[in-house]
Each structure stands twice: as structure tokens, then as C-alpha cells.
C-alpha positions as CSV (number, residue, x, y, z in Angstrom):
1,M,0.0,0.0,0.0
2,P,1.4,3.4,-0.9
3,K,2.7,5.5,2.0
4,K,0.4,8.4,1.0
5,K,-2.7,6.2,1.2
6,Q,-1.5,4.8,4.6
7,S,-1.1,8.4,5.9
8,I,-4.7,9.3,4.9
9,I,-6.1,6.2,6.6
10,S,-4.1,7.0,9.7
11,D,-5.4,10.5,9.8
12,L,-9.0,9.3,9.4
13,I,-8.5,6.9,12.3
14,F,-6.9,9.3,14.7
15,L,-8.9,12.5,13.8
16,P,-11.8,11.7,16.2
17,I,-9.3,11.1,19.0
18,R,-7.6,14.4,18.3
19,I,-11.0,16.2,18.2
20,F,-12.0,14.5,21.5
21,F,-8.8,15.6,23.3
22,F,-9.1,19.1,21.9
23,L,-12.7,19.4,23.1
24,F,-11.7,17.8,26.5
25,R,-8.9,20.4,26.9
26,L,-11.3,23.2,25.9
27,A,-13.9,22.0,28.4
28,L,-11.3,21.7,31.1
29,L,-10.1,25.2,30.3
30,V,-13.7,26.5,30.6
31,I,-14.2,24.7,33.9
32,I,-10.9,26.1,35.3
33,I,-11.7,29.7,34.1
34,T,-15.3,29.4,35.6
35,A,-13.9,28.1,38.8
36,I,-11.4,30.9,39.0
37,W,-14.1,33.4,38.2
38,Y,-16.3,31.9,40.8
39,L,-13.5,32.1,43.4
40,L,-12.7,35.7,42.5
41,Q,-16.4,36.5,43.0
42,M,-16.3,34.8,46.4
43,F,-13.3,36.9,47.4
44,G,-14.8,40.1,46.0
45,I,-12.0,40.6,43.5
46,F,-14.7,40.3,40.8
47,T,-18.1,41.5,42.0
48,V,-21.6,40.7,40.9
49,Q,-23.5,43.8,39.9
50,I,-26.9,43.7,41.8
51,P,-29.8,46.1,41.0
52,V,-31.0,48.0,44.0
53,S,-34.2,50.0,44.3
54,G,-35.8,52.1,47.0
55,A,-34.7,54.4,49.8
56,S,-34.3,51.8,52.5
57,M,-30.5,51.7,52.3
58,L,-29.8,55.4,52.1
59,P,-27.2,57.0,52.6
60,T,-25.1,53.9,51.9
61,L,-26.6,52.7,48.7
62,P,-28.3,54.7,45.9
63,E,-32.1,54.7,45.6
64,K,-31.7,53.2,42.1
65,G,-28.8,51.6,40.4
66,R,-26.4,48.7,40.6
67,V,-23.9,47.8,43.3
68,G,-21.0,45.3,43.3
69,F,-21.5,42.4,45.8
70,Q,-19.5,39.3,46.6
71,L,-21.1,35.9,46.0
72,Y,-22.1,34.1,49.1
73,V,-21.7,30.3,48.7
74,H,-23.7,27.7,50.7
75,Q,-22.1,24.5,49.4
76,P,-20.6,22.7,52.4
77,T,-17.6,21.4,50.4
78,I,-16.6,24.9,49.2
79,Q,-17.2,26.4,52.7
80,K,-14.7,24.0,54.2
81,I,-12.0,25.0,51.7
82,L,-12.8,28.7,51.6
83,P,-14.9,29.5,54.6
84,Q,-17.2,32.5,54.5
85,S,-19.0,34.0,57.5
86,L,-21.5,36.8,57.9
87,Q,-20.6,39.4,60.5
88,R,-22.3,42.4,62.1
89,G,-22.2,45.4,59.7
90,D,-22.2,43.3,56.5
91,I,-24.6,44.2,53.8
92,V,-26.5,41.2,52.5
93,V,-28.8,40.5,49.6
94,F,-31.4,37.8,50.5
95,E,-34.5,36.3,49.0
96,N,-37.4,34.3,50.4
97,E,-41.1,34.0,49.9
98,K,-41.8,37.1,51.8
99,T,-39.4,39.2,49.8
100,R,-40.6,37.8,46.5
101,Q,-44.2,38.7,47.3
102,E,-43.3,42.2,48.5
103,L,-41.1,43.0,45.5
104,L,-43.8,41.7,43.2
105,S,-46.5,43.9,44.8
106,Q,-44.2,46.9,44.5
107,E,-43.2,46.0,40.9
108,K,-39.5,46.6,41.8
109,D,-36.6,45.5,39.7
110,A,-34.5,43.9,42.4
111,T,-32.8,40.6,43.0
112,G,-34.0,40.5,46.7
113,F,-34.0,42.6,49.8
114,V,-30.8,44.5,50.6
115,K,-30.2,45.1,54.3
116,R,-27.5,45.4,56.9
117,V,-26.7,42.6,59.4
118,V,-27.0,44.0,63.0
119,G,-27.3,40.7,64.9
120,V,-25.8,37.2,64.3
121,S,-26.2,33.9,66.0
122,G,-26.2,34.2,69.8
123,D,-26.7,38.0,69.8
124,K,-29.4,39.6,71.9
125,V,-30.8,42.5,69.9
126,E,-33.1,45.2,71.3
127,I,-34.7,48.4,69.9
128,R,-35.1,51.0,72.6
129,D,-35.8,54.7,72.4
130,G,-34.6,55.0,68.8
131,F,-31.3,53.0,69.4
132,V,-30.2,49.5,68.5
133,Y,-28.7,47.6,71.4
134,V,-26.7,44.4,70.8
135,N,-25.8,42.4,73.8
136,G,-26.8,45.3,76.1
137,K,-24.7,48.0,74.4
138,I,-25.8,50.8,72.0
139,V,-24.4,50.2,68.5
140,S,-22.6,53.2,67.0
141,E,-24.1,53.4,63.6
142,S,-22.5,56.0,61.3
143,Y,-24.2,54.4,58.3
144,T,-27.7,55.2,59.3
145,Y,-29.6,57.9,57.4
146,K,-30.7,59.7,60.6
147,P,-29.6,59.5,64.2
148,R,-31.7,57.8,66.8
149,S,-34.2,56.6,64.1
150,T,-34.8,52.9,64.8
151,F,-38.2,51.9,66.0
152,G,-40.0,48.6,66.3
153,G,-42.5,47.0,64.0
154,L,-45.1,44.2,64.1
155,A,-42.6,41.3,64.2
156,V,-40.0,43.0,66.5
157,Q,-41.4,45.7,68.8
158,D,-39.7,48.3,70.8
159,C,-38.0,47.0,74.0
160,Q,-38.4,43.4,72.9
161,V,-35.2,41.5,73.4
162,V,-34.6,39.1,70.5
163,R,-32.1,36.4,70.8
164,V,-30.8,35.4,67.3
165,P,-30.8,31.6,66.9
166,E,-28.3,29.6,64.9
167,D,-28.3,30.2,61.2
168,K,-30.4,33.3,61.5
169,L,-29.6,37.0,61.0
170,F,-31.2,40.2,62.4
171,V,-31.2,42.7,59.5
172,L,-32.1,46.4,59.3
173,G,-32.0,49.0,56.5
174,D,-29.8,52.0,57.0
175,N,-32.8,54.3,56.4
176,R,-34.6,52.9,59.4
177,K,-37.8,55.0,59.1
178,V,-38.7,53.6,55.6
179,S,-37.1,50.2,55.7
180,M,-39.0,46.9,55.7
181,D,-36.7,44.5,57.5
182,S,-36.6,42.1,60.5
183,R,-38.9,44.4,62.4
184,Q,-41.7,43.5,59.9
185,I,-40.6,40.2,58.3
186,G,-38.7,38.6,61.2
187,L,-35.3,37.1,61.3
188,V,-33.6,36.0,58.0
189,S,-32.2,32.6,57.4
190,I,-28.5,32.5,56.3
191,E,-29.7,30.0,53.6
192,D,-31.6,32.9,52.0
193,V,-28.5,35.1,51.6
194,Q,-27.1,35.2,48.0
195,Y,-24.6,38.1,48.1
196,Y,-22.8,40.3,50.6
197,I,-20.4,43.1,51.2
198,P,-18.1,42.6,54.2
199,F,-18.2,45.5,56.6
200,Q,-14.4,46.0,56.5
201,K,-14.7,46.9,52.8
202,Q,-17.4,49.4,53.2
203,P,-15.6,52.5,54.6
204,D,-13.6,52.8,51.4
205,M,-16.6,52.2,49.3
206,F,-19.3,54.2,51.1
207,G,-17.6,56.1,53.9
208,E,-18.0,59.5,52.3
209,Q,-21.8,59.1,52.5
210,W,-21.8,58.2,56.2
211,R,-22.1,60.7,59.1
212,D,-20.5,61.3,62.5
213,P,-22.4,59.3,65.1
214,S,-20.6,60.6,68.1
215,L,-23.4,62.9,69.2
216,D,-26.2,60.5,68.6
217,S,-26.7,59.5,72.2
218,S,-27.1,63.1,73.3
219,S,-29.7,63.9,70.7
220,Q,-33.2,64.7,72.0
221,H,-36.5,63.7,70.5
222,S,-38.7,66.5,69.4
223,S,-41.8,66.5,67.2
224,I,-41.0,68.4,64.1
225,F,-43.9,67.1,62.1
226,N,-45.7,69.7,60.0
227,I,-49.1,68.4,58.9
228,E,-49.7,71.1,56.3
229,E,-46.4,70.2,54.6
230,F,-47.3,66.5,54.8
231,I,-50.7,67.0,53.2
232,D,-49.1,69.1,50.4
233,L,-46.7,66.2,49.7
234,L,-49.6,63.7,49.6
235,N,-51.7,66.0,47.4
236,V,-48.9,66.5,44.9
237,E,-48.7,62.8,44.5
238,R,-52.5,62.4,44.3
239,E,-52.8,65.0,41.6
240,K,-50.2,63.1,39.6
241,R,-52.5,60.1,39.8
242,N,-55.6,62.3,38.8
243,L,-57.1,61.9,42.3
244,S,-58.9,64.6,44.3
245,I,-56.8,66.4,46.9
246,L,-57.2,65.7,50.6
247,V,-58.6,68.4,52.9
248,Y,-57.4,68.7,56.5
249,E,-60.2,67.7,59.0
250,P,-59.5,68.6,62.7
251,L,-62.1,66.1,63.9
252,L,-60.1,63.3,62.2
253,E,-56.9,64.5,63.9
254,E,-58.8,64.2,67.2
255,S,-60.0,60.7,66.3
256,A,-56.5,59.7,65.3
257,K,-55.2,60.9,68.7
258,L,-57.8,58.8,70.5
259,R,-56.8,55.7,68.5
260,A,-53.1,56.5,69.1
261,Q,-53.6,56.5,72.9
262,V,-55.4,53.2,72.7
263,M,-52.7,51.7,70.5
264,L,-50.0,52.5,73.0
265,K,-52.1,51.5,76.0
266,Y,-53.0,48.0,74.6
267,D,-49.9,47.5,72.4
268,E,-52.4,47.1,69.6
269,F,-51.9,48.4,66.1
270,D,-54.6,46.3,64.4
271,S,-57.4,48.5,63.0
272,D,-60.0,45.9,64.0
273,A,-59.0,46.6,67.7
274,P,-59.4,43.0,69.0
275,K,-57.8,43.8,72.4
276,S,-59.2,47.2,73.2
277,G,-62.5,46.9,71.3
278,Y,-62.1,50.6,70.5
279,S,-62.0,51.0,66.7
280,M,-61.6,53.9,64.4
281,A,-65.4,54.0,64.0
282,D,-65.7,54.4,67.8
283,A,-63.2,57.2,67.8
284,M,-64.9,59.1,65.0
285,A,-68.2,58.8,66.8
286,D,-66.7,60.2,70.0
287,V,-65.4,63.3,68.2
288,G,-68.6,63.8,66.2
289,Y,-67.4,62.9,62.8
290,S,-69.0,60.4,60.3
291,N,-68.4,59.4,56.7
292,I,-69.0,56.5,54.4
293,V,-65.5,55.1,53.8
294,Y,-62.6,55.5,56.2
295,G,-59.3,53.9,57.2
296,E,-56.3,54.4,59.4
297,F,-52.6,53.7,59.1
298,P,-50.2,53.9,62.1
299,L,-46.4,54.1,62.3
300,T,-44.1,54.4,65.3
301,G,-41.2,56.8,65.3
302,Y,-40.2,60.5,65.0
303,Y,-40.7,62.0,61.6
304,D,-40.7,65.3,59.8
305,A,-43.2,65.7,56.9
306,Q,-40.9,64.4,54.2
307,E,-39.7,61.5,56.3
308,L,-43.2,60.4,57.1
309,F,-44.2,60.7,53.4
310,D,-41.2,58.6,52.4
311,A,-41.9,56.1,55.2
312,F,-45.5,55.5,54.0
313,M,-44.3,55.1,50.4
314,E,-42.2,52.2,51.5
315,Q,-44.8,50.5,53.8
316,P,-46.8,47.5,52.5
317,G,-50.3,48.6,51.5
318,A,-49.6,52.3,52.2
319,K,-49.9,53.4,48.5
320,K,-53.2,51.6,48.1
321,F,-54.4,53.3,51.3
322,L,-53.1,56.9,50.6
323,F,-54.3,56.9,47.0
324,N,-57.8,55.6,47.5
325,E,-59.9,57.6,45.1
326,F,-62.8,57.9,47.6
327,Y,-60.8,59.6,50.4
328,E,-61.4,63.4,50.8
329,D,-60.6,64.3,54.4
330,I,-57.4,63.6,56.4
331,G,-56.3,64.0,60.0
332,V,-52.9,63.0,61.5
333,S,-51.9,62.7,65.1
334,T,-48.4,62.4,66.4
335,F,-48.8,61.1,70.0
336,V,-45.9,60.6,72.4
337,G,-46.4,57.9,75.1
338,E,-44.9,54.7,76.3
339,L,-45.0,51.2,74.8
340,N,-43.6,48.3,76.9
341,G,-42.1,50.8,79.3
342,C,-40.3,52.7,76.4
343,P,-40.9,56.2,75.2
344,V,-42.2,56.1,71.7
345,Q,-44.2,58.3,69.3
346,V,-47.0,56.8,67.2
347,V,-48.1,58.6,64.1
348,V,-51.7,57.7,63.1
349,Q,-53.4,58.8,59.9
350,H,-57.2,58.9,59.6
351,L,-58.6,59.3,56.1
352,A,-62.3,59.3,55.1
353,G,-64.5,60.1,52.2
354,Y,-67.8,59.7,50.5
355,V,-69.0,57.1,48.0
356,P,-72.5,57.6,46.5
357,P,-74.7,54.5,46.9
358,N,-76.0,54.3,43.3
359,Y,-79.4,52.8,44.1
360,G,-81.0,50.7,41.4
361,D,-84.1,51.8,39.5
362,A,-86.0,48.7,40.6
363,E,-85.3,49.4,44.3
364,I,-86.5,53.0,44.0
365,A,-89.6,51.9,42.0
366,A,-90.4,49.3,44.7
367,W,-90.4,52.0,47.4
368,K,-92.6,54.3,45.3
369,E,-95.1,51.6,44.6
370,G,-95.3,50.8,48.3
371,L,-95.9,54.5,49.1
372,D,-98.7,54.7,46.4
373,R,-100.3,51.6,47.9
374,L,-100.3,53.0,51.4
375,R,-101.7,56.4,50.2
376,S,-104.5,54.6,48.3
377,I,-105.7,52.6,51.3
378,Q,-105.2,55.3,53.9
379,P,-108.6,57.2,53.3
380,G,-110.6,54.0,53.7
381,W,-109.1,53.2,57.1
382,Q,-109.5,56.8,58.2
383,K,-113.2,56.8,57.2
384,L,-113.8,53.9,59.7
385,K,-113.7,56.6,62.5
386,E,-116.9,58.1,61.1
387,Y,-118.9,54.9,61.9
388,D,-119.5,55.5,65.6
389,E,-120.7,52.0,66.5
390,F,-118.0,50.1,64.7
391,Y,-115.3,52.6,65.7
392,N,-116.3,52.5,69.4
393,E,-116.2,48.7,69.4
394,H,-112.8,48.4,67.6
395,K,-111.2,51.8,68.5
396,G,-107.9,50.3,69.5
397,D,-107.4,48.4,66.2
398,V,-108.7,51.3,64.0
399,N,-106.4,53.8,65.7
400,R,-103.4,51.5,65.5
401,M,-104.0,50.7,61.9
402,N,-104.2,54.4,61.0
403,E,-101.1,55.1,63.1
404,I,-99.1,52.4,61.3
405,I,-100.2,53.6,57.8
406,T,-99.3,57.2,58.7
407,T,-96.0,56.2,60.1
408,R,-95.1,54.1,57.1
409,I,-96.1,56.8,54.7
410,Q,-94.0,59.4,56.4
411,R,-91.0,57.0,56.5
412,F,-91.4,56.0,52.9
413,E,-91.5,59.6,51.8
414,S,-88.3,60.4,53.7
415,I,-86.5,57.3,52.3
416,I,-87.6,58.0,48.7
417,V,-86.3,61.6,48.9
418,R,-83.0,60.1,50.0
419,L,-83.0,57.5,47.2
420,D,-83.9,60.1,44.5
421,A,-81.0,62.3,45.7
422,N,-78.7,59.2,45.6
423,E,-77.7,59.8,49.2
424,W,-76.9,57.2,51.9
425,M,-79.6,56.7,54.5
426,T,-79.1,57.9,58.0
427,N,-78.9,55.5,60.8
428,E,-82.5,56.3,61.7
429,E,-83.7,55.6,58.2
430,K,-81.8,52.3,58.2
431,A,-83.6,51.4,61.4
432,W,-86.9,52.3,59.7
433,V,-86.1,49.9,56.8
434,S,-85.4,47.1,59.3
435,Q,-88.6,47.8,61.2
436,D,-90.9,48.1,58.2
437,S,-91.3,44.4,57.8
438,A,-92.7,44.0,61.3
439,L,-95.0,47.0,60.8
440,G,-96.3,45.6,57.6
441,D,-97.0,42.2,59.3
442,E,-98.8,44.0,62.1
443,Q,-100.8,46.1,59.6
444,N,-101.9,42.9,57.7
445,T,-102.9,41.2,61.0
446,I,-105.1,44.1,62.1
447,A,-106.6,44.3,58.6
448,E,-107.6,40.7,58.6
449,R,-109.0,41.0,62.1
450,L,-111.1,44.1,61.3
451,N,-112.3,42.8,57.9
452,T,-113.9,39.8,59.6
453,K,-115.9,42.2,61.7
454,N,-117.6,43.9,58.8
């Protein structure tokens, strides 16, 4: 066989082997590069750009943009070789069912929640008088947006000592008055953490945005809330949404104050008032105010107008509440008291408005037909009084029959005026409606009894 032909056959035989080894080396190179890239991300040499959104981490992180984070790895094998640990002060990105639902409701473009670790396994964390205590000592927090600005929420309340269990983190936003964090959603599992920035790297990255906390402990609480400025902020936003502006109502401020007192007394921020039994409706009744639709929204903490507006914008359900198209009146109370033995201010908003009832044509027609029927039979029953013998014998029934018909006619007339004007019935008129069935039954009973006497 010629040598050239042998060479071609040899090439054909070994070509797949050469291709296999080439692809193997290429795959190995890709794996090595990926592993190196992965390790560099773990060490923070290469960072992962994470989108952030919202004001909860001001002044450290921007309200909108991307920030470089280190990858946090949970695989046990890698952790043994290159251990990572989360420490107080680290900024973490975490995701769980609560964060997913909240980000979905707010339509935010974010990977998860971004917060700061203030307590790790074994720590005792307490929020008291605007400060964070860890293991009994006030934490100096230069990274917070405002001094002495940390107040409790539903999950972790003021003066409640929380011991952080193993594999859990206590997290807070730097802008405490607007942040949704462990105070609302509870402790965070380390398994939920995806990325982090170690605290020791932060002064170089964000230190210029931080403040001097040396005078924080000497600062004094003072109410600097300006209700007119706050309402102006709300109305600017409502007008953007083509909603009617809110009007300040002093009686709603009074009702909000009554509710604030009850909230602190009973440690109860539920609008249904299951502990105290004193609801917003009760408070409005006590101050002499009434309306068709109404609602309240409480927050604890010390706010100026802009801070309160920003805080409400970040709270779950607040936008739906504040931008309800039917609200017309507003009152806000900033009440200072004690909760669990701690001084605290509770800010309560009361909003109310009017929604027309829009009665149906059939309903109005039924009332008018009933009135016509009563008017048509009234003369006949009144005429019975002219028959002396019959009237004297059945005077009680005749008088009661005419009294019922007259009463029902007067009530029907009043209710029909209300229906035609498309206005809600008064409580008295509602009572008439509920009573009319019994009056009608009594009228029919008397009629049957008298008709048998004729």
C-alpha cells in the first residue's frame, strides 16, 4: 500500500481522537476559568452587579442603580475549603417567599432585599428609644440615614429583646424609618443570603456618605412634624394620579389621637381593635365625625413631613391606602407615650371620604309603589272613624291601623327623597327599613281581624 494512502487512513482513524482531546482540553479550560471566576467573586475581586431599588439603604446605597457584591456560597464542600461568614455590619442580599411577594407587589426591579446585618447567631438585639442595642450595648451606627431613628414594627417591637438563633440574622435597612426588614418580616435565614459586602470593605466604598455618630446618644426627641407640609406632599402625588386632593379635617386628627392613645395602652396596632374593642369608628363617633369610607394607618417613630411621606411610600399597603380615590378628608396625630415601658411616638393617619350609593331603578320603584299603595288605602281606614258604633267597638285596632299607615307613609316619603338624591340613608332611616317588615305584618294582621268584623 502506498505511503500516502496509509497516511490518509491513519489521519482518518486518529482524527476523532484528536478532536476528542481538543474538546476535552477546551472544556477543562472553561471549567478552570469558571472556577477561578467563581472564586474571584467569592473573594470580592470580581463582583456581581446587583440592582438596588428604593430608599431603605440610604445613605449607603443609591435609591436606584447597581452595586457590586461578593457571591455568598452555601455549598458545604466549598465552605470547608474557603470559609465565608457573615458578621455584624455586613450588607446582604437575601431572597425568600416574603421578599418575593413584596417585590412583586411593589413592581421593583431587584434581586432580593438588601439590608445590613446587626445581629448574628447568639446575639441579643433590642430596639429601645430610637437606638439599637446588641448584647446590652448601644451600637454606634455611622451608616444610618438619621440618628436615633430605629423603632419597632409588628414582628419585633420596641423594647423586645430578640435572641438570634443559629443560622439566622437580624437585619435592618440604613434608612430605618422607611425600611421593611426584620422588624416587619422577622429574622432572616442565612440560607436565603445570596450576596454580601463585608463591613471592612465598606468605609472605602461608602464612607463619604456616612455621618459622624458621636453625638447620637445626646440627641433629644422632638416632634418636628408639619401636617400642612405632609398633606401638600400627599396632594402633589394624588394630583399626579388624577385623584382629588385631601382636605385637613380637625375632627379626624382628634379621632387619630384617641386611637393612638389606645394603640400604645394596649400595644395594639390592628385597625380591628381585637384587644381594646375601640375601633376607628368608635373614635370618630366620639369626636362627632362620620363618613362613608374610612381607614387608618399607624407608624411608630419620630418624623418630619418628608420622612413620614417617604416612610409611608415604603410600607406595605400604604400606597393603596393613601391613594384611595374615595378619600377626601385627612387628619394626622403624632402622639408621644410609652410602649412596653419605652418612650415612643406613634403617628396615626385617619382618612375618610364619601362614595355615592347608586341605588338601582328597581329598588327606587319598589319604594314608590309601596308608598302609592299606602296612600291609596289610607282614606278607607281613616273613614272607619266616622262609623261610631264600629269605631267605638274596635277603636284600638282602628287607631293602631291608621297610626301604622301614617308612620309608614312618612317614613317611605323620607326614604324616597334620600333615594332620589342618591344619598346614603341615615342610621335612623336604616332602622326604619329594618322595622318596616314588622310594621307591615302588624298592619296585615289588624286588617284581617277588622275585615272579619264587617
